[in-house]
Wavefront OBJ file of the C-alpha trace (Angstrom):
o trace
v 50.448 110.411 159.274
v 51.690 109.059 155.946
v 49.383 106.714 154.126
v 49.909 103.090 153.322
v 51.124 102.388 149.773
v 47.863 100.745 148.786
v 45.602 103.764 149.431
v 44.481 105.825 146.468
v 46.506 108.588 144.841
v 43.857 111.162 145.744
v 44.048 110.185 149.404
v 47.844 110.306 149.336
v 47.846 113.790 147.854
v 45.579 115.081 150.620
v 48.072 114.322 153.351
v 50.518 116.799 154.894
v 53.792 117.114 153.020
v 56.151 117.204 156.043
v 58.415 114.226 156.646
v 60.110 115.859 159.618
v 62.433 118.802 160.321
v 64.155 119.726 157.071
v 62.295 117.176 154.917
v 59.147 117.570 152.804
v 57.236 115.886 150.006
v 55.897 118.095 147.210
v 53.146 115.949 145.753
v 52.896 116.124 141.968
v 55.318 119.062 141.687
v 57.105 117.581 138.668
v 53.990 116.255 136.897
v 53.329 119.367 134.735
v 56.806 119.185 133.149
v 57.193 115.380 133.136
v 57.164 115.045 129.347
v 59.866 117.707 128.993
v 61.968 116.122 131.727
v 61.738 112.647 130.194
v 62.622 113.940 126.715
v 65.717 115.516 128.257
v 66.532 112.262 130.012
v 66.474 110.372 126.702
v 68.739 112.983 125.120
v 71.259 112.662 127.934
v 71.189 108.862 127.872
v 72.095 109.074 124.186
v 75.228 110.984 125.215
v 76.094 109.112 128.430
v 74.343 105.718 128.430
v 72.809 104.098 131.471
v 75.009 101.503 133.135
v 74.987 99.220 136.163
v 77.780 100.404 138.421
v 79.721 98.284 140.889
v 80.251 99.192 144.531
v 83.712 99.107 146.149
v 82.720 95.768 147.661
v 82.044 94.274 144.231
v 78.217 94.451 144.372
v 76.536 95.163 141.022
v 73.825 97.754 141.594
v 70.325 96.795 140.426
v 69.563 100.408 139.419
v 70.834 101.597 136.022
v 72.506 104.995 136.311
v 74.001 107.945 134.492
v 74.537 111.623 135.264
v 74.370 115.148 133.963
v 75.863 118.405 135.178
v 79.341 119.622 136.076
v 80.044 116.418 138.001
v 78.683 112.886 138.006
v 78.465 110.413 140.872
v 80.229 107.127 140.195
v 81.158 104.001 142.073
v 83.618 101.225 141.292
v 86.269 99.184 143.056
v 88.125 102.444 143.811
v 85.263 103.898 145.862
v 82.393 106.368 145.718
v 83.131 109.790 144.234
v 82.221 112.598 141.851
v 84.060 113.092 138.591
v 83.706 115.626 135.772
v 84.365 112.902 133.189
v 82.108 109.982 132.344
v 84.407 106.939 132.620
v 82.295 105.061 130.048
v 82.621 107.660 127.269
v 85.762 109.552 128.310
v 83.861 112.816 127.816
v 82.325 115.332 130.226
v 78.824 114.480 131.416
v 75.999 116.143 129.472
v 75.153 119.673 130.614
v 72.194 119.950 132.987
v 69.094 121.108 131.079
v 67.374 124.291 132.191
v 64.168 122.322 132.873
v 66.084 120.273 135.413
v 67.675 123.264 137.086
v 64.423 125.224 137.205
v 62.541 122.345 138.842
v 65.269 121.597 141.385
v 65.664 125.237 142.424
v 61.920 125.796 142.641
v 61.345 122.678 144.749
v 64.241 123.513 147.045
v 62.963 127.072 147.519
v 59.483 125.791 148.338
v 61.057 123.565 150.994
v 62.948 126.504 152.519
v 66.318 126.183 150.720
v 66.248 129.238 148.467
v 70.009 129.309 147.830
v 70.193 125.808 146.292
v 71.829 125.582 142.872
v 72.567 121.992 141.802
v 75.657 121.113 139.845
v 75.021 117.359 139.615
v 72.001 115.223 138.750
v 71.974 111.464 139.134
v 69.612 109.789 136.656
v 68.466 106.395 137.946
v 66.223 103.925 136.122
v 64.435 101.282 138.172
v 62.776 98.232 136.687
v 60.748 95.689 138.710
v 62.949 94.194 141.414
v 65.486 97.055 141.436
v 66.139 98.580 144.846
v 68.434 100.987 146.665
v 69.672 99.972 150.091
v 69.718 102.388 153.013
v 72.568 104.875 152.686
v 73.618 108.445 153.354
v 74.677 110.931 150.672
v 78.117 111.835 151.986
v 80.273 112.372 148.897
v 79.356 116.044 148.472
v 81.763 118.709 149.725
v 79.132 120.862 151.454
v 76.287 119.357 153.476
v 74.527 122.736 153.764
v 72.814 122.191 150.413
v 69.758 119.913 150.359
v 69.018 116.873 148.216
v 66.136 117.156 145.716
v 64.702 113.853 144.446
v 62.140 113.633 141.626
v 60.043 110.518 140.942
v 58.703 109.736 137.455
v 56.904 106.640 136.223
v 55.916 103.669 138.361
v 55.145 104.230 142.061
v 57.797 103.337 144.572
v 58.218 103.057 148.310
v 60.858 105.456 149.633
v 62.555 104.549 152.903
v 63.391 107.609 154.972
v 65.231 107.006 158.236
v 67.320 108.980 160.680
v 70.948 109.944 161.006
v 71.775 106.473 162.398
v 71.393 103.333 160.288
v 69.713 101.615 163.216
v 66.750 104.048 163.183
v 63.668 102.428 161.732
v 62.837 104.176 158.421
v 59.428 105.406 157.369
v 57.888 103.777 154.288
v 56.805 106.681 152.091
v 54.760 106.001 148.941
v 55.964 108.061 145.981
v 53.898 108.607 142.849
v 54.660 109.989 139.392
v 55.643 113.647 139.721
v 56.359 113.643 143.467
v 59.427 115.516 144.674
v 61.158 114.908 148.009
v 63.518 117.547 149.458
v 65.645 116.990 152.513
v 68.351 119.158 154.049
v 69.335 120.991 157.216
v 68.867 118.574 160.174
v 67.714 115.836 157.768
v 70.590 116.205 155.263
v 72.429 113.065 156.392
v 69.357 110.914 157.027
v 69.594 107.372 155.751
v 67.291 106.639 152.834
v 66.624 104.024 150.186
v 64.000 102.426 147.918
v 62.340 99.016 148.398
v 62.282 96.642 145.403
v 60.111 98.122 142.665
v 56.866 96.286 142.001
v 55.579 95.230 138.613
v 53.308 97.707 136.883
v 52.765 99.822 133.818
v 52.986 103.592 133.505
v 51.649 105.487 130.448
v 54.926 107.346 129.911
v 57.552 104.874 131.139
v 56.023 101.436 130.834
v 57.367 99.059 133.478
v 60.010 101.435 134.836
v 60.635 104.355 137.145
v 63.079 107.215 136.601
v 64.486 109.094 139.569
v 66.345 112.392 139.242
v 68.465 113.301 142.252
v 69.842 116.825 142.331
v 72.851 117.703 144.501
v 75.434 120.403 145.092
v 78.493 118.217 144.723
v 81.409 120.596 144.182
l 1 2 3 4 5 6 7 8 9 10 11 12 13 14 15 16 17 18 19 20 21 22 23 24 25 26 27 28 29 30 31 32 33 34 35 36 37 38 39 40 41 42 43 44 45 46 47 48 49 50 51 52 53 54 55 56 57 58 59 60 61 62 63 64 65 66 67 68 69 70 71 72 73 74 75 76 77 78 79 80 81 82 83 84 85 86 87 88 89 90 91 92 93 94 95 96 97 98 99 100 101 102 103 104 105 106 107 108 109 110 111 112 113 114 115 116 117 118 119 120 121 122 123 124 125 126 127 128 129 130 131 132 133 134 135 136 137 138 139 140 141 142 143 144 145 146 147 148 149 150 151 152 153 154 155 156 157 158 159 160 161 162 163 164 165 166 167 168 169 170 171 172 173 174 175 176 177 178 179 180 181 182 183 184 185 186 187 188 189 190 191 192 193 194 195 196 197 198 199 200 201 202 203 204 205 206 207 208 209 210 211 212 213 214 215 216 217
């Protein structure tokens, strides 16, 4: 059984990693390379700045976003989609660093998806109060590839539901360095993040960075 958010990190790490068929948590898997990952994030933000995107319904997202890789996920009044060009800069998105690719492929293989090769990485920055409502990742062309999600910085509560929005989601505490992988029967599960709580992290201050790797094209 997953632990409550308020239990200690050591207790959390002792729990089983399975979230269900096709979904696992790899506790601390990204921690050893966190400094390298965050340096790469800063480099990519210099090329394609973070921005608050708008949904087709006109809602301004509370999470600041950018992308790297062959395609980037964007949303505006025209809809949700992937595009090879950053609409803010008019240039291709920054190339995906090898540290990103290595981590994503390794995590996916550990979870049983050895053929995963991401071509897109969403870079999301959460500050206190930012949230992500329940949704499915449906803009990719092939649902056979899993999603790999890396948490860095402040702890968060990840909501992981079922294939129907009405299914009550689990509340999964995520700590710095945790990686969640879901695919196969869990590929279209609804998921989200509850509003981030105030806090301070040694590397990221009062923020959380999430890297979400996908096979988009």
